[in-house]
C-alpha positions in Angstrom: 0.0 0.0 0.0 1.5 3.3 -1.1 1.5 6.5 0.9 1.9 10.1 -0.3 1.9 13.4 1.5 -1.6 14.4 2.7 -2.6 10.8 2.6 -5.6 10.4 4.8 -7.8 8.0 3.0 -10.2 9.7 0.6 -9.4 13.3 0.0 -12.3 15.7 0.5 -13.1 18.5 -1.8 -12.1 21.9 -0.7 -9.8 20.4 1.9 -7.5 22.7 4.0 -4.5 21.6 1.9 -6.3 22.6 -1.3 -7.2 26.0 0.1 -3.6 26.5 1.4 -2.1 25.8 -2.0 -4.6 28.1 -3.8 -3.8 30.9 -1.4 0.0 30.8 -1.9 1.2 34.0 -3.6 1.6 33.6 -7.3 5.4 34.0 -7.4 5.7 31.2 -4.9 3.3 29.0 -6.6 5.2 29.3 -9.9 8.2 27.8 -8.1 6.2 25.0 -6.5 7.2 22.3 -9.0 10.7 20.9 -8.4 10.9 20.4 -12.2 10.9 24.1 -12.6 14.1 24.4 -10.6 16.6 22.5 -12.7 19.8 24.4 -11.9 21.5 24.8 -8.5 20.9 28.6 -8.4 17.2 28.2 -9.2 16.9 25.4 -6.6 18.6 27.5 -3.9 16.4 30.5 -4.8 13.3 28.4 -4.6 14.2 26.9 -1.2 15.0 30.4 0.2 11.6 31.5 -1.1 9.7 28.7 0.6 11.7 29.3 3.8 10.6 32.9 3.8 7.0 32.0 3.1 7.0 29.5 6.0 8.0 32.4 8.3 4.9 34.5 7.4 2.5 35.1 10.3 -0.4 33.2 8.8 -0.4 29.7 10.2 -1.4 28.1 6.9 2.1 28.9 5.4 4.1 27.3 8.2 4.6 23.9 6.5 5.4 25.3 3.0 9.2 24.8 3.4 8.8 21.3 4.7 6.5 20.4 1.9 9.0 21.8 -0.6 11.8 19.6 0.9 9.6 16.6 0.6 8.7 17.2 -3.0 12.3 17.9 -3.9 13.3 14.5 -2.5 14.9 15.8 0.7 12.6 13.7 2.9 14.9 13.3 5.9 15.1 17.1 6.1 11.4 17.3 5.6 10.8 14.9 8.5 12.9 17.1 10.7 11.0 20.2 9.7 7.6 18.5 10.3 8.8 17.3 13.7 9.5 20.9 14.7 6.1 22.0 13.5 4.3 19.3 15.3 6.3 20.1 18.5 5.3 23.7 18.2 1.6 23.0 17.6 0.6 19.4 18.5 -3.1 20.3 17.8 -2.4 20.9 14.1 -3.7 17.6 12.6 -2.8 18.6 9.0 0.9 19.0 9.9 0.8 15.8 12.0 -0.6 14.0 8.9 2.3 15.4 6.8 4.8 14.1 9.4 3.2 10.6 9.4 3.1 10.5 5.6 6.8 11.5 5.5 7.7 8.9 8.0 5.9 6.3 5.9 7.7 7.5 2.7 11.0 6.9 4.6 9.8 3.5 5.8 9.8 4.7 9.4 6.6 2.9 10.2 7.3 2.6 13.9 7.8 6.4 14.1 4.5 7.0 12.3 2.6 4.7 14.7 4.3 6.3 17.6 3.1 9.8 16.6 -0.5 8.6 16.2 -0.5 6.6 19.4 0.8 9.6 21.3 -2.0 11.7 19.8 -4.6 9.1 20.8 -3.3 9.0 24.4 -4.0 12.8 24.6 -7.3 12.5 22.7 -8.9 9.1 22.5 -11.7 10.4 20.2 -9.3 11.6 17.5 -10.9 9.8 14.6 -8.4 11.0 12.1 -5.6 9.4 14.0 -7.5 6.2 14.4 -8.2 6.0 10.7 -4.6 6.7 9.8 -3.2 4.2 12.3 -5.7 1.5 11.1 -4.4 2.0 7.5 -0.8 1.5 8.7 -1.8 -1.6 10.6 -3.5 -2.9 7.5 -0.4 -2.4 5.4 1.5 -4.4 8.0 -1.2 -7.1 8.0 -2.0 -6.4 11.7 -5.6 -7.1 11.2 -6.7 -7.4 14.8 -5.1 -4.0 15.6 -6.7 -2.4 12.5 -10.1 -3.8 13.4 -9.8 -2.5 17.0 -9.1 1.1 15.7 -11.9 0.9 13.1 -14.4 -0.3 15.7 -13.4 2.7 17.8 -14.1 5.0 14.8 -17.5 3.5 14.4 -18.2 4.0 18.1 -17.5 7.7 17.7 -18.7 8.1 14.1 -21.3 5.5 13.3 -21.9 6.7 9.8 -18.3 6.4 8.6 -18.3 4.8 5.2 -14.5 4.9 5.2 -14.3 2.8 8.4 -16.6 0.1 6.8 -14.4 0.2 3.6 -11.3 -0.4 5.7 -13.0 -3.1 7.6 -13.6 -4.8 4.3 -9.8 -4.9 3.8 -9.5 -6.5 7.2 -11.9 -9.3 6.1 -10.2 -9.6 2.8 -6.9 -10.2 4.5 -8.5 -12.9 6.6 -10.1 -14.5 3.6 -13.6 -13.9 4.8 -15.2 -13.0 1.5 -18.9 -12.8 2.7 -17.9 -10.4 5.4 -15.8 -8.4 3.0 -18.9 -8.0 0.8 -21.0 -7.0 3.8 -18.6 -4.2 4.8 -18.4 -2.9 1.2 -22.2 -3.0 1.0 -22.5 -1.0 4.2 -19.9 1.5 2.9 -22.0 2.0 -0.2 -25.2 2.3 1.7 -23.7 5.1 3.8 -22.1 6.8 0.8 -23.4 5.6 -2.7 -20.7 7.8 -4.3 -17.9 5.8 -2.7 -16.2 4.7 -6.0 -13.4 2.7 -4.4 -15.9 0.6 -2.5 -18.0 0.0 -5.6 -15.0 -1.0 -7.6 -13.7 -3.3 -5.0 -17.1 -5.0 -4.6 -17.5 -5.5 -8.3 -14.0 -7.0 -8.6 -14.6 -9.3 -5.6 -18.0 -10.5 -7.0 -16.4 -11.2 -10.4 -13.5 -13.0 -8.8 -15.6 -15.1 -6.5 -18.5 -15.6 -8.8 -20.8 -13.8 -6.3 -19.6 -15.8 -3.3 -21.4 -14.7 -0.2 -24.5 -13.5 -2.0 -25.7 -9.9 -2.0 -24.0 -7.6 0.5 -26.0 -6.9 3.6 -25.6 -3.9 6.0 -23.2 -4.7 8.8 -24.7 -5.3 12.2 -24.6 -2.2 14.5 -22.7 -4.0 17.2 -20.1 -4.8 14.7 -17.2 -7.2 14.7 -15.4 -8.5 17.7 -11.8 -7.6 17.8 -9.4 -10.4 17.0 -7.9 -12.3 14.1 
């Protein structure tokens, strides 16, 4: 499972990151692509520009330099910058997500889990952290841990189509096709526009020849934690 910056499941329209990128001053936005900085002088100038933008008073600009470092391939440096930003403002979930995504890009899975676990110790109802950590557990085939986090999400947010979609991945990993279909069906009931769930359900039905019958809504009590 691949991870990219700002990776938090399904990206919502008009997200804070979209707004931030659109609000960046035009001269800075023109330098955004690393491909536009092909010589050393241009690259140095671009980095200096992003560093200056990050120092602006508006909070939305604080991660710009770290994002630039990530996009230009300097991911260790980007991680260091994001660590400082998270330390300065632990409540900024967007920057925390950037740090987690950078850790994952560097294959520092343990550090990513550590950041999310620390956040959940401070705030057990942090659904974003639960969803992120469940995805990491899924990628590591830790199905029991992923299921526990997702059941917590549903406890706090019963109408979460994303949680049911991710639970379908848990059941897929366990080879429980009927329960996989059930979770995908529930995700689509809650969000009929959930394309990934619809595609996965269609693929699974084709592969299994419809094994498990038509998907039914998941029971409200949900699944017991355990592999």
